[in-house]
C-alpha positions as CSV (number, residue, x, y, z in Angstrom):
1,M,-46.3,5.7,-55.0
2,S,-43.6,4.6,-57.3
3,V,-45.1,3.3,-60.6
4,W,-42.0,2.7,-62.6
5,P,-41.6,-1.0,-61.6
6,A,-45.2,-1.5,-63.0
7,I,-44.3,0.4,-66.1
8,W,-41.1,-1.5,-66.9
9,L,-42.8,-4.9,-66.1
10,S,-45.7,-4.0,-68.5
11,V,-43.2,-3.0,-71.2
12,Q,-41.3,-6.2,-70.7
13,L,-44.6,-8.2,-70.9
14,A,-45.8,-6.5,-74.0
15,S,-42.4,-6.8,-75.8
16,L,-42.0,-10.5,-75.1
17,T,-45.7,-11.1,-76.1
18,M,-45.2,-9.2,-79.3
19,L,-42.1,-11.3,-80.2
20,I,-43.7,-14.6,-79.5
21,L,-46.9,-13.6,-81.4
22,L,-44.8,-12.9,-84.5
23,L,-43.3,-16.2,-84.4
24,L,-46.7,-18.0,-83.8
25,A,-49.0,-15.8,-85.8
26,T,-47.0,-15.6,-89.1
27,P,-47.3,-19.4,-89.9
28,L,-50.7,-19.5,-88.5
29,A,-51.9,-16.6,-90.6
30,W,-50.2,-17.9,-93.7
31,W,-51.9,-21.4,-93.3
32,L,-55.4,-19.7,-92.8
33,T,-54.7,-17.7,-95.9
34,R,-53.8,-20.7,-98.0
35,T,-55.8,-23.6,-96.7
36,D,-59.1,-24.9,-97.9
37,S,-59.3,-27.3,-95.0
38,R,-62.8,-27.8,-93.4
39,V,-61.4,-26.9,-90.0
40,R,-60.3,-23.5,-91.0
41,P,-63.5,-21.8,-89.7
42,I,-63.0,-23.5,-86.4
43,V,-59.5,-22.4,-86.1
44,E,-60.5,-18.8,-87.1
45,A,-63.1,-18.8,-84.5
46,L,-60.7,-20.0,-81.8
47,V,-58.3,-17.4,-82.8
48,A,-60.8,-14.6,-82.6
49,L,-62.5,-15.8,-79.5
50,P,-60.6,-13.3,-77.1
51,L,-62.2,-10.5,-79.1
52,V,-65.7,-11.5,-77.9
53,L,-65.0,-13.5,-74.7
54,P,-65.0,-11.3,-71.5
55,P,-61.4,-11.2,-70.2
56,T,-62.5,-12.4,-66.8
57,V,-63.8,-15.7,-68.3
58,L,-60.8,-16.3,-70.3
59,G,-58.7,-15.5,-67.2
60,F,-60.6,-17.8,-65.1
61,Y,-60.2,-20.8,-67.5
62,L,-56.5,-19.9,-68.0
63,L,-56.2,-19.9,-64.2
64,I,-57.8,-23.4,-64.0
65,M,-55.4,-24.7,-66.8
66,M,-52.4,-23.3,-64.9
67,S,-53.5,-25.1,-61.7
68,P,-51.1,-27.7,-60.2
69,D,-54.0,-30.1,-60.5
70,M,-54.1,-29.8,-64.4
71,A,-51.5,-31.3,-66.8
72,L,-49.9,-27.9,-67.8
73,G,-49.7,-26.6,-64.2
74,A,-48.3,-29.8,-62.8
75,A,-45.7,-30.1,-65.5
76,W,-44.5,-26.6,-64.9
77,L,-44.4,-27.2,-61.2
78,R,-42.3,-30.3,-61.6
79,L,-39.9,-28.4,-64.0
80,T,-39.5,-25.3,-61.9
81,G,-40.8,-25.9,-58.5
82,D,-43.1,-23.0,-58.9
83,T,-46.6,-22.5,-59.8
84,L,-47.4,-21.1,-63.3
85,A,-50.4,-19.0,-62.0
86,F,-49.5,-15.8,-60.3
87,S,-46.1,-15.7,-62.0
88,F,-44.7,-13.6,-64.9
89,T,-44.5,-16.7,-67.2
90,G,-48.1,-17.4,-66.6
91,L,-48.9,-13.8,-67.4
92,L,-46.9,-14.2,-70.6
93,L,-48.7,-17.4,-71.7
94,A,-52.2,-15.6,-70.9
95,S,-51.1,-12.5,-72.9
96,V,-50.0,-14.5,-75.9
97,I,-53.4,-16.2,-76.0
98,Y,-55.4,-13.0,-75.2
99,S,-53.6,-11.0,-77.9
100,L,-53.4,-13.6,-80.6
101,P,-56.1,-12.2,-82.8
102,F,-54.4,-8.8,-82.8
103,A,-51.4,-10.4,-84.5
104,V,-53.1,-13.0,-86.6
105,Q,-55.8,-10.9,-88.3
106,P,-53.6,-8.1,-89.6
107,L,-51.1,-10.7,-91.0
108,Q,-53.9,-12.6,-92.6
109,T,-55.3,-9.5,-94.3
110,A,-51.8,-8.6,-95.5
111,F,-51.2,-12.2,-96.9
112,Q,-54.5,-12.2,-98.6
113,S,-53.6,-9.0,-100.5
114,V,-50.5,-10.6,-102.1
115,G,-51.5,-11.5,-105.6
116,E,-51.2,-15.0,-107.0
117,G,-49.3,-13.7,-109.9
118,A,-46.2,-12.9,-107.9
119,L,-46.2,-16.3,-106.3
120,E,-46.6,-18.0,-109.6
121,A,-43.7,-16.0,-111.1
122,A,-41.4,-16.9,-108.3
123,T,-42.3,-20.5,-108.6
124,M,-41.6,-20.4,-112.3
125,L,-38.3,-19.0,-111.6
126,G,-37.5,-22.0,-109.4
127,A,-38.2,-20.5,-105.9
128,G,-39.5,-23.1,-103.4
129,P,-42.4,-22.3,-101.0
130,M,-40.2,-20.9,-98.2
131,D,-38.0,-18.8,-100.8
132,A,-41.2,-17.4,-102.2
133,F,-42.5,-16.5,-98.9
134,R,-39.3,-14.8,-97.7
135,S,-38.7,-13.0,-101.0
136,I,-42.2,-12.1,-102.1
137,V,-44.7,-12.4,-99.3
138,V,-42.7,-10.9,-96.4
139,P,-41.7,-7.7,-98.3
140,L,-45.2,-7.1,-99.6
141,S,-46.7,-7.7,-96.1
142,R,-44.4,-5.5,-94.2
143,R,-47.3,-3.0,-93.2
144,G,-49.2,-6.0,-92.0
145,F,-46.2,-7.0,-89.9
146,L,-45.9,-3.6,-88.4
147,T,-49.6,-3.3,-87.6
148,A,-49.6,-6.7,-86.0
149,M,-46.5,-5.8,-83.9
150,V,-48.0,-2.4,-82.7
151,L,-51.5,-3.7,-82.1
152,S,-50.3,-6.8,-80.1
153,F,-47.9,-4.6,-78.1
154,A,-50.5,-2.0,-77.3
155,H,-53.2,-4.5,-76.5
156,T,-51.0,-6.3,-74.0
157,L,-49.9,-3.1,-72.5
158,G,-53.4,-2.2,-71.6
159,E,-55.0,-5.5,-70.5
160,F,-56.5,-5.8,-67.1
161,G,-59.1,-8.6,-66.7
162,V,-56.8,-11.5,-67.8
163,V,-53.8,-9.9,-66.0
164,L,-55.7,-9.6,-62.6
165,M,-57.1,-13.1,-62.9
166,V,-53.9,-15.0,-63.8
167,G,-51.2,-12.9,-62.3
168,G,-53.0,-11.2,-59.2
169,N,-51.5,-8.1,-57.8
170,I,-48.0,-8.9,-56.7
171,P,-45.6,-5.8,-56.7
172,G,-42.6,-6.2,-58.9
173,K,-43.9,-9.5,-60.3
174,T,-47.3,-9.4,-61.7
175,R,-48.5,-5.8,-61.0
176,M,-49.0,-4.1,-64.4
177,I,-49.9,-0.5,-65.4
178,S,-53.6,-1.2,-65.6
179,I,-53.6,-2.9,-62.1
180,E,-51.7,0.2,-60.8
181,V,-54.4,2.4,-62.1
182,F,-57.0,0.3,-60.3
183,N,-55.0,0.5,-57.1
184,A,-54.6,4.2,-57.4
185,V,-58.3,4.7,-57.6
186,E,-58.9,2.2,-54.7
187,T,-56.7,4.3,-52.5
188,L,-58.1,7.7,-53.8
189,D,-54.7,8.5,-55.3
190,Y,-56.4,10.2,-58.3
191,A,-53.2,12.2,-59.3
192,T,-51.3,8.9,-60.0
193,A,-54.4,7.3,-61.7
194,H,-54.7,10.5,-64.0
195,R,-51.0,10.2,-65.1
196,L,-51.1,6.6,-65.8
197,S,-54.4,6.7,-67.5
198,A,-53.6,9.7,-69.5
199,G,-50.4,8.0,-70.6
200,L,-52.2,4.9,-71.9
201,L,-54.9,7.0,-73.4
202,V,-52.3,9.0,-75.5
203,F,-50.4,5.9,-76.4
204,S,-53.5,4.1,-77.5
205,F,-54.6,7.1,-79.6
206,M,-51.3,7.2,-81.3
207,V,-51.3,3.5,-82.0
208,L,-54.8,3.8,-83.7
209,I,-53.5,6.7,-85.7
210,F,-50.5,4.8,-86.9
211,T,-52.7,1.8,-87.8
212,Y,-55.2,4.0,-89.9
213,V,-52.4,5.7,-91.6
214,L,-50.8,2.4,-92.8
215,N,-54.2,1.2,-93.8
216,S,-54.9,4.3,-95.9
217,K,-51.6,4.0,-97.5
218,D,-52.3,0.5,-98.4
219,R,-55.7,1.5,-99.9
220,G,-54.1,4.2,-101.9
221,K,-51.5,1.8,-103.4
222,R,-54.1,-0.6,-104.4
223,R,-56.2,2.0,-106.2
224,G,-53.0,3.1,-108.0
225,W,-52.4,-0.4,-109.2
226,Q,-56.0,-0.7,-110.4
């Protein structure tokens, strides 16, 4: 069987999810780093919920939310004439929610490591909040951005439960690599299952090595500053 459509679709989904998460997670992580609001623990819990919630449970509630009987699903149906569930757009929305902590938490950690002294110096030199963020925080947090990008991409690429619940198994539309592996096993096509599984295994291993190398370099730099 040809697995390239599933591979290409998975790469598209992971890339778009990563880009959207960078736009959403950056201000959210910065707010979580700087705020003293009482709702901060609640927001952090909501962000981290996909880490502990079974993917099928999350997928089920997302599927309900995308139903034409609900506000979001009905609005999408009126706008496009198609249902949000069992579509690539629905998968993209589900993937953004499911992979959100893999983008927010590395950025939050990186922002927390930026010293107050650098921000205070920028303020004294006349920099506004956005100028200080762009010129001070972003350069000092570049490893956090890289980690967030790699982890959110890899996590989306390998997701299964949410993808199956929200997108189903439609060839060329919602069938991703993980579902292709499942289909190969179901049809006893173990050669295809081995190739896809080995590719995901190697990719995931390289992502973890990359992440740990970045973290070790950061720890080494902090020891040097101390």
